[in-house]
Backbone of each chain as ProteinMPNN parsed JSONL, in Angstrom:
{"seq_chain_A": "DAGVTQSPTHLIKTRGQQVTLRCSPKSGHDTVSWYQQALGQGPQFIFQYYEEEERQRGNFPDRFSGHQFPNYSSELNVNALLLGDSALYLCASSLWVTREFFGPGTRLTVL", "coords_chain_A": {"N_chain_A": [[131.408, 72.174, 130.651], [133.869, 72.874, 132.875], [136.809, 74.754, 132.383], [140.302, 75.113, 133.084], [140.736, 76.337, 136.272], [141.782, 79.002, 138.384], [142.85, 80.347, 141.53], [143.845, 82.901, 143.878], [142.669, 85.643, 141.739], [144.167, 87.988, 141.727], [146.898, 89.05, 143.771], [148.528, 90.622, 146.432], [151.521, 90.868, 148.109], [154.05, 91.243, 150.661], [157.635, 91.461, 150.823], [159.31, 88.495, 151.935], [157.064, 87.304, 152.933], [154.733, 84.508, 152.621], [153.079, 82.586, 150.064], [150.208, 81.042, 148.714], [148.986, 79.488, 145.867], [146.218, 78.384, 143.932], [144.86, 75.753, 141.926], [142.53, 74.257, 139.694], [142.247, 71.495, 137.632], [141.252, 71.02, 134.172], [138.382, 69.049, 133.509], [138.9, 65.554, 133.454], [141.554, 65.666, 133.026], [144.84, 64.779, 134.225], [147.279, 65.727, 134.801], [149.17, 68.398, 136.046], [150.734, 71.477, 135.426], [152.898, 74.116, 136.435], [153.629, 77.52, 135.69], [155.736, 80.339, 135.512], [155.299, 83.633, 134.425], [157.036, 86.383, 133.598], [156.974, 89.849, 132.9], [157.143, 90.466, 129.444], [158.28, 88.093, 128.817], [158.381, 84.584, 127.909], [156.321, 81.86, 129.084], [157.797, 80.363, 131.973], [158.795, 77.274, 132.989], [157.937, 75.819, 136.028], [157.269, 73.535, 137.734], [155.925, 70.163, 137.465], [153.11, 68.115, 138.124], [151.939, 64.883, 138.625], [149.946, 62.156, 139.289], [149.985, 62.817, 141.998], [152.613, 63.372, 142.531], [155.703, 65.276, 142.182], [156.948, 65.445, 139.065], [158.613, 66.582, 137.319], [160.887, 69.261, 137.127], [161.628, 72.706, 136.842], [164.13, 75.332, 136.584], [163.979, 76.482, 139.32], [164.205, 77.799, 142.693], [164.219, 76.074, 145.842], [162.363, 77.399, 147.383], [160.081, 77.487, 146.022], [157.418, 75.393, 146.014], [155.149, 72.572, 145.661], [151.989, 70.837, 145.451], [149.869, 68.088, 144.729], [146.561, 67.012, 144.79], [144.381, 64.191, 145.546], [142.103, 64.62, 143.871], [143.229, 65.729, 141.693], [143.61, 68.45, 141.719], [145.755, 71.255, 142.421], [148.343, 72.963, 144.286], [150.465, 75.774, 144.427], [153.18, 76.822, 146.294], [154.953, 79.565, 147.587], [157.717, 80.487, 149.385], [159.233, 82.972, 151.56], [159.137, 85.401, 150.012], [160.38, 87.29, 147.294], [161.094, 90.467, 145.602], [161.423, 89.967, 142.977], [159.785, 87.823, 142.441], [157.443, 88.685, 141.608], [154.964, 88.311, 139.254], [152.979, 86.745, 136.558], [151.375, 83.891, 137.388], [150.846, 80.914, 135.975], [148.719, 78.127, 135.567], [148.553, 74.968, 134.111], [146.769, 72.284, 132.587], [146.73, 68.882, 131.515], [146.364, 65.901, 129.597], [148.497, 63.409, 129.303], [150.324, 65.275, 128.434], [150.303, 66.473, 125.83], [148.9, 68.54, 124.876], [148.477, 71.458, 126.436], [146.095, 72.949, 128.549], [145.461, 76.165, 129.652], [144.869, 78.017, 132.652], [143.458, 81.223, 133.698], [145.377, 82.488, 135.156], [147.222, 83.804, 137.98], [147.86, 86.893, 139.182], [150.644, 87.962, 140.835], [151.893, 90.301, 143.036], [154.747, 91.53, 144.542], [155.659, 93.532, 147.15]], "CA_chain_A": [[132.64, 71.614, 131.179], [134.71, 74.007, 133.284], [138.17, 74.661, 132.006], [141.193, 75.22, 134.222], [140.479, 77.544, 137.1], [142.863, 79.361, 139.318], [142.565, 81.359, 142.501], [142.977, 84.05, 143.521], [143.008, 86.261, 140.482], [145.265, 88.911, 142.015], [147.384, 88.918, 145.126], [149.593, 91.489, 146.79], [152.229, 90.434, 149.241], [155.276, 91.922, 150.925], [158.819, 90.646, 150.808], [159.423, 87.698, 153.136], [155.875, 86.558, 153.151], [154.569, 83.204, 151.924], [151.853, 82.68, 149.309], [149.657, 79.743, 148.154], [148.111, 79.64, 144.718], [145.467, 77.139, 143.767], [144.526, 75.427, 140.531], [141.717, 73.048, 139.459], [142.443, 71.171, 136.205], [140.129, 70.69, 133.293], [137.801, 67.721, 133.76], [139.473, 64.525, 132.66], [143.033, 65.843, 132.998], [145.463, 64.301, 135.383], [148.628, 66.414, 134.939], [149.139, 69.854, 136.262], [152.013, 72.164, 135.359], [152.927, 75.558, 136.843], [154.539, 78.33, 134.999], [155.862, 81.803, 135.89], [155.492, 84.481, 133.317], [157.344, 87.75, 133.897], [156.619, 90.775, 131.815], [157.923, 90.392, 128.281], [158.932, 86.801, 128.769], [157.548, 83.461, 127.684], [156.144, 81.109, 130.348], [158.916, 79.593, 132.474], [158.263, 76.053, 133.612], [158.311, 75.673, 137.445], [157.232, 72.053, 137.949], [154.711, 69.464, 136.974], [152.555, 67.102, 139.045], [151.215, 63.782, 138.019], [149.739, 61.117, 140.316], [150.314, 63.42, 143.298], [154.092, 63.519, 142.749], [156.385, 66.167, 141.335], [157.555, 64.57, 138.093], [159.632, 67.35, 136.579], [161.11, 70.554, 137.788], [162.4, 73.685, 136.12], [165.244, 75.942, 137.32], [163.451, 77.341, 140.386], [164.717, 77.425, 143.946], [163.337, 75.24, 146.764], [161.32, 78.242, 147.92], [158.89, 77.159, 145.219], [157.009, 73.967, 146.227], [153.771, 72.324, 145.304], [151.289, 69.681, 145.916], [148.744, 67.686, 143.984], [145.655, 66.317, 145.615], [143.756, 63.09, 144.802], [141.201, 65.039, 142.834], [144.088, 66.284, 140.597], [143.845, 69.905, 141.875], [147.071, 71.509, 142.79], [148.756, 74.197, 144.932], [151.875, 76.277, 144.35], [153.598, 77.602, 147.446], [156.254, 80.268, 147.437], [158.095, 81.036, 150.662], [160.221, 84.0, 151.551], [158.879, 86.125, 148.726], [161.329, 88.358, 146.787], [160.485, 91.354, 144.627], [161.557, 89.324, 141.646], [158.775, 86.803, 142.28], [156.251, 89.322, 141.025], [154.768, 87.753, 137.938], [151.772, 86.04, 136.38], [151.537, 82.473, 137.618], [149.915, 80.166, 135.191], [148.542, 76.661, 135.799], [148.086, 74.282, 132.92], [146.458, 70.873, 132.824], [146.763, 68.048, 130.308], [146.377, 64.409, 129.669], [149.625, 62.925, 128.501], [151.161, 66.413, 128.118], [150.397, 66.732, 124.404], [148.308, 69.879, 124.651], [148.184, 71.942, 127.792], [145.089, 73.978, 128.683], [145.856, 77.054, 130.688], [143.915, 78.855, 133.391], [143.623, 82.635, 133.469], [146.554, 82.983, 135.831], [147.182, 84.629, 139.204], [148.85, 87.996, 139.1], [151.233, 88.167, 142.154], [152.715, 91.474, 143.174], [155.455, 91.565, 145.817], [156.079, 94.903, 147.421]], "C_chain_A": [[133.567, 72.751, 131.539], [136.139, 73.75, 132.813], [139.026, 74.693, 133.241], [140.868, 76.459, 135.026], [141.553, 77.758, 138.098], [142.332, 80.422, 140.312], [143.7, 81.659, 143.388], [143.399, 84.599, 142.21], [144.187, 87.228, 140.598], [145.663, 88.727, 143.482], [148.537, 89.926, 145.281], [150.171, 91.067, 148.058], [153.467, 91.334, 149.493], [156.426, 90.969, 150.962], [158.878, 89.79, 152.104], [158.202, 86.851, 153.438], [155.799, 85.228, 152.355], [153.197, 83.299, 151.189], [151.459, 81.289, 148.822], [148.723, 80.055, 147.05], [147.403, 78.324, 144.418], [145.017, 76.964, 142.292], [143.644, 74.12, 140.466], [141.845, 72.704, 138.006], [141.095, 71.01, 135.498], [139.69, 69.226, 133.588], [138.484, 66.718, 132.857], [141.048, 64.608, 132.586], [143.645, 65.386, 134.306], [146.845, 64.885, 135.693], [148.499, 67.863, 135.078], [150.568, 70.4, 136.184], [151.888, 73.598, 135.811], [153.968, 76.27, 136.118], [154.595, 79.727, 135.642], [156.071, 82.552, 134.61], [155.768, 85.912, 133.766], [157.023, 88.568, 132.661], [157.616, 90.662, 130.617], [158.65, 89.083, 128.054], [157.929, 85.726, 128.403], [157.331, 82.707, 128.982], [157.371, 80.306, 130.701], [158.38, 78.5, 133.291], [158.817, 75.993, 135.083], [158.401, 74.216, 137.782], [155.893, 71.498, 137.468], [154.371, 68.337, 137.965], [151.739, 66.12, 138.318], [151.156, 62.71, 139.078], [150.304, 61.551, 141.705], [151.81, 63.515, 143.609], [154.647, 64.584, 141.819], [157.212, 65.332, 140.348], [158.676, 65.288, 137.333], [159.69, 68.722, 137.175], [161.94, 71.44, 136.968], [163.464, 74.28, 137.021], [164.689, 76.986, 138.324], [163.925, 76.893, 141.732], [163.672, 76.614, 144.766], [162.26, 76.093, 147.444], [159.96, 77.99, 147.243], [158.56, 75.65, 145.497], [155.541, 73.864, 145.803], [153.222, 71.117, 145.841], [150.109, 69.382, 144.894], [147.855, 66.797, 144.835], [144.995, 65.126, 144.858], [142.754, 63.472, 143.76], [141.869, 65.784, 141.708], [144.297, 67.809, 140.758], [145.248, 70.087, 142.466], [147.347, 72.854, 143.455], [150.191, 74.476, 144.589], [152.125, 77.125, 145.535], [154.914, 78.295, 147.188], [156.535, 80.868, 148.849], [159.116, 82.171, 150.464], [160.23, 84.863, 150.314], [159.898, 87.212, 148.527], [160.571, 89.241, 145.783], [160.438, 90.742, 143.273], [160.518, 88.157, 141.391], [157.508, 87.418, 141.719], [156.085, 88.872, 139.551], [153.318, 87.246, 137.789], [152.069, 84.57, 136.501], [150.431, 81.701, 136.939], [149.909, 78.654, 135.518], [148.032, 76.076, 134.488], [147.808, 72.804, 133.213], [146.482, 70.183, 131.485], [146.581, 66.624, 130.687], [147.491, 64.019, 128.718], [150.491, 64.075, 127.946], [151.328, 66.636, 126.588], [149.852, 68.067, 124.12], [147.841, 70.409, 126.046], [147.084, 73.056, 127.646], [145.449, 74.854, 129.885], [144.677, 77.752, 131.411], [144.285, 80.333, 133.153], [144.871, 83.251, 134.152], [146.261, 83.67, 137.124], [148.268, 85.666, 139.061], [149.357, 88.274, 140.549], [152.133, 89.389, 142.059], [153.375, 91.439, 144.53], [156.015, 92.946, 146.038], [157.191, 94.964, 148.435]], "O_chain_A": [[134.01, 73.506, 130.674], [136.607, 72.612, 132.854], [138.565, 74.348, 134.33], [140.741, 77.543, 134.456], [142.164, 76.815, 138.6], [141.495, 81.259, 139.974], [144.495, 80.761, 143.665], [144.357, 84.12, 141.604], [145.063, 87.294, 139.735], [144.859, 88.305, 144.313], [149.39, 90.065, 144.405], [149.445, 90.901, 149.038], [153.866, 92.097, 148.613], [156.22, 89.766, 151.119], [158.556, 90.261, 153.195], [158.287, 85.822, 154.108], [156.672, 84.899, 151.551], [152.289, 83.998, 151.64], [152.326, 80.458, 148.55], [147.76, 80.799, 147.236], [147.97, 77.254, 144.643], [144.832, 77.932, 141.555], [143.955, 73.089, 141.062], [141.57, 73.567, 137.172], [140.025, 70.888, 136.094], [140.499, 68.339, 133.863], [138.647, 66.955, 131.66], [141.712, 63.682, 132.122], [143.06, 65.574, 135.373], [147.471, 64.57, 136.705], [147.79, 68.513, 134.309], [151.488, 69.856, 136.795], [150.856, 74.229, 135.585], [155.07, 75.758, 135.918], [153.624, 80.206, 136.228], [156.91, 82.178, 133.79], [154.868, 86.592, 134.257], [156.834, 88.053, 131.559], [158.825, 90.762, 130.823], [159.53, 88.986, 127.199], [156.727, 85.935, 128.57], [158.104, 82.901, 129.921], [157.941, 79.635, 129.841], [157.586, 78.732, 134.203], [160.022, 76.107, 135.304], [159.48, 73.705, 138.084], [154.938, 72.2, 137.138], [155.254, 67.708, 138.549], [150.922, 66.481, 137.471], [152.166, 62.379, 139.698], [150.96, 60.8, 142.426], [152.223, 63.705, 144.753], [154.092, 64.779, 140.738], [158.093, 64.583, 140.772], [159.571, 64.651, 136.777], [158.699, 69.271, 137.657], [162.929, 70.969, 136.406], [163.683, 73.778, 138.123], [164.906, 78.189, 138.183], [164.054, 75.686, 141.939], [162.491, 76.505, 144.435], [161.328, 75.54, 148.028], [158.889, 78.238, 147.796], [159.379, 74.773, 145.223], [154.824, 74.848, 145.619], [153.871, 70.407, 146.609], [149.493, 70.281, 144.323], [148.353, 65.913, 145.533], [145.062, 65.085, 143.629], [142.555, 62.709, 142.816], [141.207, 66.395, 140.869], [145.079, 68.398, 140.012], [145.841, 69.127, 142.958], [146.619, 73.812, 143.192], [151.021, 73.574, 144.472], [151.375, 78.067, 145.789], [155.858, 77.713, 146.653], [155.735, 81.621, 149.405], [159.748, 82.318, 149.417], [161.26, 85.014, 149.657], [160.239, 87.955, 149.448], [159.565, 88.835, 145.203], [159.507, 90.977, 142.502], [160.418, 87.615, 140.29], [156.576, 86.687, 141.384], [156.987, 89.05, 138.732], [152.531, 87.3, 138.734], [152.929, 84.05, 135.791], [149.254, 81.818, 137.277], [150.95, 78.027, 135.71], [147.162, 76.658, 133.841], [148.522, 72.165, 133.985], [146.28, 70.81, 130.444], [146.629, 66.204, 131.843], [147.436, 64.263, 127.513], [151.315, 63.841, 127.062], [152.427, 66.961, 126.138], [150.305, 68.711, 123.174], [146.948, 69.858, 126.69], [147.145, 73.93, 126.781], [145.705, 74.357, 130.982], [143.636, 78.023, 130.813], [145.282, 80.643, 132.501], [145.342, 84.333, 133.8], [145.126, 84.09, 137.347], [149.438, 85.349, 138.847], [148.595, 88.76, 141.385], [152.984, 89.515, 141.179], [152.7, 91.334, 145.554], [156.758, 93.468, 145.208], [157.658, 96.051, 148.774]]}, "seq_chain_B": "DQQVKQNSPSLSVQEGRISILNCDYTNSMFDYFLWYKKYPAEGPTFLISISSIKDKNEDGRFTVFLNKSAKHLSLHIVPSQPGDSAVYFCAAKGRGNAGNNRKLIWGLGTSLGVNP", "coords_chain_B": {"N_chain_B": [[170.275, 79.226, 127.966], [168.477, 79.311, 125.161], [166.293, 77.171, 123.85], [164.173, 77.24, 122.206], [163.446, 79.577, 119.878], [162.094, 82.698, 119.181], [162.638, 85.042, 117.1], [161.604, 87.455, 116.331], [160.403, 90.048, 118.034], [158.078, 91.503, 117.599], [155.389, 92.088, 115.252], [153.736, 93.581, 112.56], [150.816, 93.797, 110.594], [148.587, 94.357, 107.866], [145.047, 94.22, 107.962], [143.491, 91.424, 106.447], [145.72, 90.676, 105.091], [148.494, 88.318, 104.908], [149.847, 86.937, 107.878], [152.975, 85.955, 109.104], [154.586, 84.112, 111.373], [157.576, 83.231, 112.906], [159.649, 80.521, 114.138], [162.422, 79.081, 115.644], [164.327, 76.179, 116.539], [166.65, 74.403, 118.627], [167.101, 71.862, 119.662], [167.39, 68.703, 118.518], [165.908, 66.614, 119.355], [163.312, 67.305, 119.834], [160.003, 66.657, 119.015], [157.406, 67.419, 118.717], [155.313, 70.152, 118.278], [153.9, 73.264, 119.213], [151.59, 75.942, 118.886], [150.61, 78.757, 120.692], [148.307, 81.265, 121.618], [148.094, 84.441, 123.139], [146.287, 86.674, 124.988], [146.427, 89.875, 126.707], [146.52, 89.594, 130.269], [145.35, 87.131, 130.337], [145.432, 83.555, 130.337], [147.541, 81.485, 128.099], [146.136, 80.277, 125.071], [145.539, 77.352, 123.293], [146.424, 76.913, 119.883], [147.284, 75.592, 117.42], [148.898, 72.576, 116.393], [151.822, 70.5, 115.564], [153.158, 67.478, 114.534], [156.351, 65.866, 114.273], [156.326, 64.039, 112.186], [154.964, 65.144, 110.189], [154.853, 67.819, 107.765], [153.248, 69.898, 107.446], [150.327, 71.415, 108.834], [146.969, 72.182, 108.983], [144.357, 74.377, 109.959], [141.603, 75.867, 109.438], [142.01, 79.269, 109.173], [144.597, 79.121, 109.953], [147.814, 77.866, 109.546], [150.443, 75.625, 110.061], [153.832, 75.202, 109.382], [156.494, 72.893, 109.124], [159.959, 72.601, 109.025], [162.121, 70.294, 109.298], [164.824, 69.811, 108.773], [165.975, 72.303, 108.836], [165.331, 72.992, 111.287], [163.079, 74.62, 111.891], [160.033, 76.323, 112.266], [156.88, 77.67, 111.146], [154.112, 79.846, 111.575], [151.292, 80.557, 109.762], [148.886, 82.966, 109.105], [145.981, 83.442, 107.519], [143.162, 84.967, 106.053], [144.536, 87.775, 107.865], [143.061, 89.04, 110.841], [141.762, 91.767, 112.84], [141.137, 90.859, 115.372], [143.06, 88.947, 115.757], [145.214, 90.068, 116.917], [147.575, 89.697, 119.283], [149.839, 88.04, 121.559], [151.973, 85.542, 120.308], [153.06, 82.358, 121.045], [155.541, 79.953, 120.518], [156.018, 76.499, 121.194], [157.702, 73.509, 122.268], [158.219, 69.956, 122.555], [159.776, 66.91, 123.583], [159.831, 63.431, 122.383], [157.343, 61.203, 123.575], [156.513, 60.683, 127.086], [158.221, 60.633, 129.273], [160.503, 61.649, 131.793], [162.316, 64.554, 130.982], [160.731, 64.983, 128.744], [158.23, 65.464, 129.535], [157.64, 68.11, 129.763], [156.834, 71.31, 128.299], [158.845, 73.39, 126.236], [159.371, 76.756, 125.895], [159.186, 79.513, 123.597], [160.003, 83.064, 123.522], [157.966, 84.578, 122.548], [155.998, 86.374, 120.092], [154.708, 89.442, 119.382], [151.808, 90.191, 117.736], [150.326, 92.581, 115.714], [147.41, 93.47, 114.108], [146.317, 95.583, 111.829], [143.408, 97.538, 111.153]], "CA_chain_B": [[170.255, 78.633, 126.633], [167.122, 79.309, 124.604], [166.185, 76.039, 122.936], [163.159, 77.585, 121.203], [163.663, 80.959, 119.643], [161.271, 83.502, 118.31], [163.561, 86.133, 116.945], [160.904, 88.723, 116.103], [159.542, 90.374, 119.191], [156.821, 92.065, 117.221], [155.089, 92.022, 113.838], [152.567, 94.414, 112.257], [150.34, 93.47, 109.285], [147.309, 94.931, 107.564], [143.918, 93.296, 107.944], [143.266, 90.787, 105.158], [146.942, 90.146, 104.533], [149.049, 87.155, 105.592], [150.804, 87.05, 108.958], [153.886, 84.833, 109.2], [155.323, 84.097, 112.589], [158.626, 82.216, 112.809], [160.182, 79.926, 115.381], [163.528, 78.148, 115.385], [164.702, 75.353, 117.689], [168.03, 73.854, 118.562], [167.155, 70.498, 120.147], [166.879, 67.744, 117.452], [165.042, 65.596, 120.009], [161.965, 67.849, 119.816], [159.241, 66.018, 117.902], [155.99, 67.892, 118.76], [155.435, 71.588, 118.343], [152.567, 73.843, 119.455], [151.488, 77.399, 118.885], [149.635, 79.29, 121.591], [148.012, 82.656, 121.454], [147.865, 84.949, 124.527], [145.804, 88.085, 125.18], [146.818, 90.394, 128.033], [145.797, 89.267, 131.471], [144.73, 85.801, 130.188], [146.363, 82.426, 130.046], [147.682, 81.172, 126.702], [145.177, 79.327, 124.506], [146.12, 76.547, 122.22], [146.038, 77.33, 118.561], [147.541, 74.537, 116.446], [150.157, 71.825, 116.712], [152.307, 69.658, 114.487], [154.128, 66.41, 114.932], [157.551, 65.808, 113.401], [156.123, 63.185, 111.103], [154.334, 65.988, 109.204], [155.516, 69.075, 107.457], [152.197, 70.962, 107.375], [149.113, 71.142, 109.482], [146.134, 73.333, 108.639], [143.154, 74.507, 110.682], [140.94, 77.098, 109.084], [142.884, 80.341, 108.744], [145.909, 78.885, 110.556], [148.632, 76.75, 108.975], [151.798, 75.528, 110.679], [154.794, 74.512, 108.505], [157.684, 72.484, 109.869], [161.117, 72.219, 108.226], [162.961, 69.61, 110.276], [166.294, 69.98, 108.428], [166.361, 73.645, 109.216], [164.851, 73.207, 112.648], [162.355, 75.87, 111.786], [158.599, 76.192, 111.948], [156.251, 78.95, 110.945], [152.66, 79.888, 111.604], [150.701, 81.464, 108.795], [147.449, 83.284, 109.368], [145.41, 84.065, 106.261], [143.59, 86.393, 106.15], [144.683, 88.223, 109.261], [141.913, 89.889, 111.312], [142.138, 92.592, 114.08], [141.039, 89.997, 116.635], [144.25, 88.071, 115.872], [146.258, 90.756, 117.614], [147.911, 88.997, 120.477], [151.184, 87.475, 121.608], [152.029, 84.191, 119.855], [154.18, 81.622, 121.572], [155.889, 78.677, 119.967], [156.479, 75.629, 122.238], [158.116, 72.234, 121.755], [158.515, 68.93, 123.539], [160.384, 65.684, 122.986], [158.969, 62.33, 122.144], [156.945, 60.48, 124.748], [156.126, 61.435, 128.335], [159.128, 60.352, 130.334], [161.527, 62.602, 132.107], [162.266, 65.942, 130.409], [159.755, 65.077, 127.685], [156.943, 65.822, 130.119], [157.372, 69.548, 129.796], [157.003, 72.142, 127.106], [159.834, 74.413, 126.176], [158.665, 77.89, 125.243], [159.856, 80.712, 123.08], [159.651, 84.32, 124.244], [156.722, 85.151, 122.007], [156.011, 87.491, 119.041], [153.517, 90.27, 119.499], [151.265, 90.486, 116.415], [149.284, 93.581, 115.648], [146.746, 93.531, 112.87], [145.746, 96.933, 111.652], [142.232, 97.556, 110.297]], "C_chain_B": [[168.849, 78.461, 126.17], [167.009, 78.25, 123.582], [165.101, 76.344, 121.85], [163.165, 79.108, 121.124], [162.668, 81.609, 118.74], [161.949, 84.804, 118.166], [162.888, 87.495, 116.67], [160.022, 89.044, 117.285], [158.159, 90.915, 118.802], [156.672, 92.067, 115.684], [153.791, 92.775, 113.671], [152.103, 94.106, 110.86], [148.968, 94.184, 109.103], [146.211, 93.839, 107.545], [143.785, 92.715, 106.508], [144.559, 90.18, 104.556], [147.415, 88.935, 105.277], [149.983, 87.56, 106.751], [151.658, 85.809, 109.013], [154.734, 84.963, 110.443], [156.347, 82.92, 112.564], [159.088, 81.719, 114.176], [161.313, 78.972, 114.933], [163.826, 77.342, 116.682], [166.011, 74.715, 117.539], [168.127, 72.393, 118.935], [166.528, 69.586, 119.084], [165.967, 66.706, 118.001], [163.626, 66.047, 120.071], [161.189, 67.104, 118.668], [157.746, 66.414, 117.899], [156.059, 69.39, 119.087], [154.029, 72.2, 118.41], [152.699, 75.364, 119.253], [150.359, 77.792, 119.86], [149.484, 80.804, 121.317], [147.641, 83.218, 122.873], [147.415, 86.446, 124.403], [146.26, 88.525, 126.517], [145.928, 89.905, 129.114], [145.023, 87.926, 131.324], [145.767, 84.752, 130.047], [146.447, 82.154, 128.582], [146.585, 80.142, 126.33], [145.818, 78.635, 123.326], [145.552, 76.903, 120.875], [146.108, 76.185, 117.575], [148.817, 73.852, 116.817], [150.604, 71.041, 115.509], [153.285, 68.69, 115.054], [155.219, 66.373, 113.908], [157.367, 64.92, 112.195], [155.417, 63.936, 109.911], [155.161, 67.149, 108.845], [154.509, 70.218, 107.384], [150.993, 70.498, 108.123], [148.249, 72.411, 109.328], [144.849, 73.267, 109.477], [142.54, 75.842, 110.408], [141.975, 78.108, 108.557], [144.359, 80.128, 109.146], [146.609, 77.684, 109.955], [149.997, 76.78, 109.611], [152.664, 74.704, 109.624], [155.991, 74.135, 109.33], [158.757, 72.017, 108.852], [162.114, 71.633, 109.192], [164.498, 69.788, 110.013], [166.78, 71.341, 108.892], [165.992, 73.935, 110.655], [164.072, 74.514, 112.748], [160.878, 75.522, 111.625], [158.009, 77.595, 111.869], [154.76, 78.775, 111.061], [152.159, 80.969, 110.616], [149.217, 81.68, 109.178], [146.952, 84.057, 108.206], [143.917, 83.9, 106.263], [143.688, 86.828, 107.613], [143.498, 89.162, 109.569], [142.399, 90.68, 112.601], [142.09, 91.79, 115.311], [142.216, 89.032, 116.78], [145.375, 88.77, 116.596], [146.414, 90.227, 118.991], [149.384, 88.635, 120.532], [151.123, 85.999, 121.238], [153.237, 83.507, 120.402], [154.293, 80.306, 120.837], [156.394, 77.82, 121.137], [156.789, 74.304, 121.615], [158.31, 71.239, 122.924], [159.181, 67.72, 122.769], [159.393, 64.554, 122.931], [158.589, 61.635, 123.477], [156.69, 61.316, 126.01], [156.959, 61.043, 129.5], [160.145, 61.464, 130.545], [161.305, 63.976, 131.571], [161.197, 66.094, 129.328], [158.387, 65.377, 128.185], [156.668, 67.293, 130.089], [157.591, 70.185, 128.448], [158.095, 73.14, 127.298], [159.298, 75.557, 125.329], [159.582, 78.903, 124.679], [159.468, 81.946, 123.869], [158.465, 85.012, 123.688], [156.989, 86.244, 120.998], [154.664, 88.171, 119.238], [152.999, 90.674, 118.118], [150.225, 91.56, 116.553], [148.726, 93.63, 114.279], [145.968, 94.816, 112.749], [144.507, 96.92, 110.735], [142.425, 98.427, 109.025]], "O_chain_B": [[168.102, 77.618, 126.668], [167.583, 78.393, 122.503], [165.122, 75.785, 120.753], [162.936, 79.819, 122.102], [162.418, 81.123, 117.637], [161.845, 85.637, 119.066], [163.526, 88.543, 116.767], [159.008, 88.384, 117.511], [157.199, 90.804, 119.564], [157.65, 92.051, 114.937], [152.87, 92.659, 114.48], [152.936, 94.143, 109.954], [148.306, 94.55, 110.075], [146.454, 92.696, 107.156], [143.945, 93.424, 105.514], [144.52, 89.325, 103.671], [146.757, 88.544, 106.241], [150.82, 88.448, 106.585], [151.124, 84.7, 108.974], [155.545, 85.885, 110.528], [156.001, 81.783, 112.242], [158.942, 82.387, 115.2], [161.168, 78.188, 113.995], [163.58, 77.829, 117.786], [166.467, 74.495, 116.417], [169.103, 71.729, 118.586], [165.337, 69.667, 118.787], [165.313, 65.983, 117.25], [162.759, 65.218, 120.348], [161.674, 66.963, 117.545], [156.937, 65.826, 117.18], [156.743, 69.825, 120.013], [153.099, 71.727, 117.758], [153.764, 75.956, 119.428], [149.279, 77.202, 119.831], [150.402, 81.484, 120.859], [146.974, 82.554, 123.667], [148.083, 87.292, 123.809], [146.473, 87.699, 127.403], [144.715, 89.801, 128.931], [144.132, 87.644, 132.125], [146.899, 85.049, 129.665], [145.539, 82.533, 127.843], [146.181, 79.294, 127.126], [146.516, 79.227, 122.503], [144.358, 77.164, 120.733], [145.103, 75.836, 116.956], [149.701, 74.425, 117.454], [149.863, 70.918, 114.534], [154.111, 69.005, 115.91], [155.023, 66.813, 112.775], [158.154, 65.007, 111.252], [155.308, 63.409, 108.804], [156.115, 67.462, 109.558], [154.895, 71.381, 107.271], [150.648, 69.318, 108.072], [148.718, 73.534, 109.512], [144.311, 72.178, 109.676], [142.884, 76.84, 111.041], [142.713, 77.822, 107.615], [145.243, 80.873, 108.721], [146.032, 76.6, 109.872], [150.635, 77.83, 109.693], [152.234, 73.679, 109.096], [156.47, 74.927, 110.141], [158.509, 71.188, 107.976], [162.868, 72.361, 109.837], [165.304, 69.896, 110.937], [167.933, 71.472, 109.305], [166.303, 75.003, 111.18], [164.368, 75.382, 113.569], [160.519, 74.561, 110.944], [158.538, 78.557, 112.426], [154.2, 77.736, 110.711], [152.574, 82.127, 110.665], [148.462, 80.765, 109.505], [147.407, 85.164, 107.918], [143.43, 82.787, 106.458], [142.994, 86.297, 108.48], [143.022, 89.928, 108.732], [143.32, 90.26, 113.301], [142.895, 91.987, 116.22], [142.355, 88.374, 117.812], [146.402, 88.15, 116.873], [145.487, 90.295, 119.797], [150.108, 88.924, 119.58], [150.306, 85.266, 121.794], [154.349, 84.011, 120.249], [153.3, 79.631, 120.565], [157.119, 78.329, 121.992], [156.239, 73.964, 120.567], [158.527, 71.616, 124.076], [159.127, 67.587, 121.546], [158.252, 64.69, 123.375], [159.418, 61.504, 124.378], [156.665, 62.545, 125.948], [156.485, 61.099, 130.635], [160.582, 62.124, 129.602], [160.208, 64.521, 131.693], [160.792, 67.215, 129.022], [157.456, 65.536, 127.396], [155.541, 67.703, 130.369], [158.361, 69.729, 127.603], [158.267, 73.686, 128.388], [158.835, 75.359, 124.205], [160.661, 79.142, 125.223], [158.67, 81.856, 124.802], [157.978, 85.966, 124.294], [158.01, 86.931, 121.022], [153.618, 87.521, 119.253], [153.669, 91.417, 117.401], [149.341, 91.474, 117.405], [149.484, 93.817, 113.327], [145.047, 95.071, 113.525], [144.56, 96.344, 109.648], [141.512, 98.536, 108.207]]}, "name": "protein", "num_of_chains": 2, "seq": "DAGVTQSPTHLIKTRGQQVTLRCSPKSGHDTVSWYQQALGQGPQFIFQYYEEEERQRGNFPDRFSGHQFPNYSSELNVNALLLGDSALYLCASSLWVTREFFGPGTRLTVLDQQVKQNSPSLSVQEGRISILNCDYTNSMFDYFLWYKKYPAEGPTFLISISSIKDKNEDGRFTVFLNKSAKHLSLHIVPSQPGDSAVYFCAAKGRGNAGNNRKLIWGLGTSLGVNP"}
């Protein structure tokens, strides 16, 4: 049983560009949450998708958007990248949000 | 406003001894608490959880204690092993799965080093 998978593993972009990160949830899970983890910080909640709708959102600007597909996989899009967007982006999946399973993350570097 | 606080950024213990990691919370509506462990360049992995109806939950070498009146929980690792060296995050959520209770609130983490 594959766990949560994320792609790509690493990404380098320049300021102003756009990026799309992808996540496939653990089998049987229907909820996907995205987190941003900067160096020395705990994961910061970006948003959560359930039944293809954004159900909850953290304190992130509209430059951060997402999507969930009928197969429960999800994308995170970030527009107009800033240097401060450099971080590890984590995807987590769950059923009923009692215990989240995390993917390995995508390391985004903005130059 | 940090609703989940891990006030010790780091902790160092000797192999075989007890590791105690602490977590405080401010929101009395939290009723489910989790501990995650994170190695560098990996996503967090679930370790152990506790519901507010309990004050202790044990799984092998890991025990979590919850003191609701003090809004405090702790993770005990006995005996500590070098492979336990990682960053430990405390997370909390409210009851049910509606609205804000659908997300976990995270502490900043405590880096544990277990010396051989």
